[in-house]
C-alpha positions in Angstrom: -10.8 5.6 27.4 -13.8 5.3 25.2 -14.2 1.9 23.8 -16.3 3.3 20.7 -14.5 5.5 18.3 -15.9 8.3 16.2 -17.8 7.4 13.7 -19.6 4.6 15.7 -21.1 2.1 13.5 -24.6 1.0 14.9 -27.5 2.6 16.5 -26.5 1.5 19.9 -22.9 2.7 19.7 -24.1 6.2 18.5 -26.3 6.3 21.7 -23.2 5.0 24.0 -20.6 7.4 22.2 -23.0 10.3 22.5 -23.5 9.6 26.4 -19.8 9.5 26.9 -18.6 12.5 25.2 -21.3 14.4 26.5 -20.6 13.2 30.1 -16.8 14.3 29.7 -16.8 17.6 28.3 -20.1 18.8 30.1 -17.7 20.4 32.9 -14.3 20.4 30.8 -15.7 22.1 27.4 -12.9 24.7 27.5 -10.0 22.1 27.8 -11.4 20.6 24.6 -11.5 24.0 22.8 -15.5 24.0 23.1 -17.4 26.8 23.8 -20.5 26.9 26.5 -22.9 27.2 23.7 -21.1 23.8 22.0 -21.2 21.9 25.2 -25.1 22.8 25.9 -25.9 21.8 22.3 -24.0 18.6 22.9 -25.5 17.8 26.2 -29.3 18.4 24.8 -28.5 16.5 21.5 -27.0 13.6 23.3 -30.0 13.4 25.7 -32.5 13.8 22.8 -31.0 10.8 21.0 -30.8 8.7 23.8 -34.8 9.2 24.7 -35.5 8.6 20.9 -33.4 5.5 21.1 -35.2 4.1 24.2 -38.6 4.8 22.5 -37.7 3.3 19.1 -36.4 0.0 20.6 -38.6 -0.8 23.7 -41.4 -3.2 22.8 -44.1 -0.9 24.4 -43.2 2.1 22.2 -41.7 0.8 19.0 -43.3 2.2 16.0 -42.8 3.3 12.4 -43.0 6.6 14.2 -40.8 6.3 16.9 -38.3 4.7 14.5 -38.6 7.5 12.3 -38.3 10.0 15.2 -34.8 8.3 16.3 -33.7 8.4 12.6 -34.5 12.0 12.4 -33.0 13.0 15.9 -29.5 11.0 15.0 -29.2 13.0 12.1 -29.6 16.1 14.1 -27.1 14.8 16.6 -24.4 14.1 13.9 -24.6 17.8 12.7 -24.0 18.9 16.1 -21.2 16.5 16.8 -19.5 16.7 13.3 -17.7 20.4 14.1 -17.3 19.6 17.7 -15.0 16.2 16.8 -13.3 18.5 13.8 -12.3 21.0 16.9 -11.0 18.2 19.4 -8.9 16.9 16.7 -7.1 20.1 16.2 -7.4 22.1 19.2 -4.1 23.0 21.0 -3.7 21.4 24.3 -5.9 18.4 23.4 -3.5 15.6 24.5 -3.9 12.1 22.7 -5.1 10.8 25.9 -8.0 13.6 26.0 -9.2 12.2 22.4 -9.1 8.9 23.2 -11.3 9.4 26.5 -14.0 11.1 24.3 -13.9 8.4 21.5 -11.9 10.7 19.1 -9.4 8.6 16.9 -6.0 9.6 17.4 -3.9 10.0 14.2 -1.1 7.8 14.0 1.9 10.0 13.3 4.5 6.7 12.9 5.6 6.3 9.3 4.1 3.1 7.7 6.7 0.4 7.3 8.2 0.5 3.7 8.8 -3.1 2.9 11.8 -4.3 0.9 12.5 -7.7 0.1 15.5 -8.6 2.1 16.9 -11.5 0.0 18.3 -11.5 -3.6 16.2 -12.9 -6.7 17.1 -16.4 -7.7 17.8 -16.0 -11.3 18.2 -18.6 -14.3 19.4 -17.1 -17.9 18.8 -19.4 -21.0 19.6 -18.7 -24.7 16.6 -18.5 -26.9 18.2 -17.3 -29.8 21.7 -16.6 -31.3 21.4 -13.1 -29.9 18.4 -13.5 -27.3 18.4 -14.6 -23.8 15.4 -15.1 -21.3 16.2 -13.8 -17.7 13.9 -15.6 -15.3 13.8 -14.6 -11.5 11.8 -16.0 -8.5 11.8 -15.1 -4.7 14.2 -17.0 -2.8 11.8 -18.5 -0.3 9.9 -21.4 -1.2 6.5 -19.6 -1.0 7.8 -17.0 -3.6 9.1 -19.6 -6.3 6.2 -19.0 -8.7 6.8 -15.1 -8.6 7.8 -11.8 -6.9 8.2 -11.8 -3.2 6.2 -9.7 -0.8 7.3 -6.0 -1.0 9.1 -6.6 -4.7 7.2 -4.4 -7.6 9.8 -4.6 -10.5 12.7 -6.5 -11.3 15.7 -4.6 -12.4 18.0 -6.4 -15.0 21.5 -5.3 -15.2 23.6 -6.5 -18.2 27.3 -6.3 -19.2 28.7 -7.2 -22.3 32.3 -8.3 -22.3 34.6 -11.2 -21.1 35.3 -9.9 -17.5 32.9 -7.8 -16.0 33.6 -4.7 -13.3 33.4 -6.3 -9.8 31.2 -3.4 -8.6 27.7 -4.6 -10.1 26.3 -1.1 -9.4 28.7 0.1 -12.3 26.8 -2.4 -14.9 24.3 -0.7 -17.2 20.7 -1.3 -16.6 19.3 -3.1 -19.2 15.5 -2.9 -18.5 13.0 -2.4 -15.3 10.0 -4.9 -15.6 7.1 -5.6 -13.8 7.5 -9.2 -14.9 9.8 -11.9 -13.8 10.4 -13.6 -17.1 12.0 -11.1 -19.6 13.6 -11.6 -22.8 16.7 -9.6 -23.8 17.6 -9.1 -27.4 21.0 -7.6 -28.9 20.6 -6.8 -32.6 24.2 -5.9 -33.1 25.7 -9.0 -31.6 26.8 -10.8 -34.7 29.6 -13.1 -33.5 29.8 -14.9 -30.2 30.0 -12.8 -27.1 30.0 -13.2 -23.3 27.0 -11.6 -21.6 26.8 -11.3 -17.4 23.7 -10.8 -15.8 22.6 -9.7 -12.4 19.3 -8.8 -11.1 17.7 -7.1 -7.8 14.0 -6.5 -6.7 12.7 -2.9 -6.5 10.2 -1.8 -4.1 7.3 0.7 -4.3 9.3 3.5 -2.7 12.6 2.8 -4.6 14.1 0.2 -2.0 16.1 -2.3 -3.3 17.1 -5.9 -2.4 20.5 -7.2 -2.6 22.1 -8.0 -6.2 21.9 -11.4 -7.5 25.1 -13.5 -7.9 26.4 -12.6 -11.4 25.9 -15.3 -14.3 27.3 -15.5 -17.8 26.2 -16.7 -20.7 27.9 -17.1 -24.1 25.9 -16.1 -27.4 26.8 -17.3 -30.6 25.5 -13.9 -32.4 23.7 -14.0 -35.8 26.9 -14.4 -37.8 26.2 -11.3 -39.8 22.8 -12.7 -41.1 20.1 -10.2 -41.7 17.6 -11.6 -39.1 15.0 -9.5 -38.1 13.4 -9.2 -34.5 10.4 -10.9 -35.8 12.1 -13.6 -37.3 13.5 -14.4 -33.7 10.6 -14.3 -31.7 8.8 -17.6 -30.9 5.1 -17.8 -30.5 5.3 -17.6 -26.3 7.8 -15.1 -26.1 7.2 -12.5 -23.3 5.6 -9.0 -24.7 8.5 -7.5 -22.3 11.3 -8.0 -25.2 13.7 -5.0 -25.0 15.9 -3.9 -27.4 19.3 -2.8 -26.0 21.0 0.3 -27.2 
């Protein structure tokens, strides 16, 4: 197996990679899906590349002319190698082991892991006005206490208004989905004392979800029929994520 994969990063690696792929496919061209003409062109350009590199790096022959000649030869080799690599990557019958042997990267068909927070958020709820409440959520681990845990994209807040909520939290209405961890909730129609229940969960980038937080309730006094506007209830430090419930 070649230790250098296409495309190499350094000039020396290009020479090493060229020598290896040329040696491997020189008498096995058809098994790699290559024609005799392609194999011969690879042998010729690989040998020219190595000769130009030796001339450009040896103390006795190194000069601006030999260095430029190597650069030109490398460009020529890349032009030959590029379609050959494309054939090797897609040709039927070329196994992953054969690709690795000539230093052609093997595509990983294993789906990347979709990380989902495995622990429910730690939630606190505080009254910030007669009909407003601030929901704050943090990761359960100590290193996450100042924000969302790894894998969490949004905070989903479920709210139920009433004395006794349904046992199935999933049936609660979704109040909002926010990228923030501190969200202000507002009910303009809450005019008398009412119990409001809250539960939250994290949502990942691919819509995976964490467990639900333990439901908690808060009794809001309501605005008592007073004609208060949203601007009158907001304080200077309130979050821009204020949502008005239907």
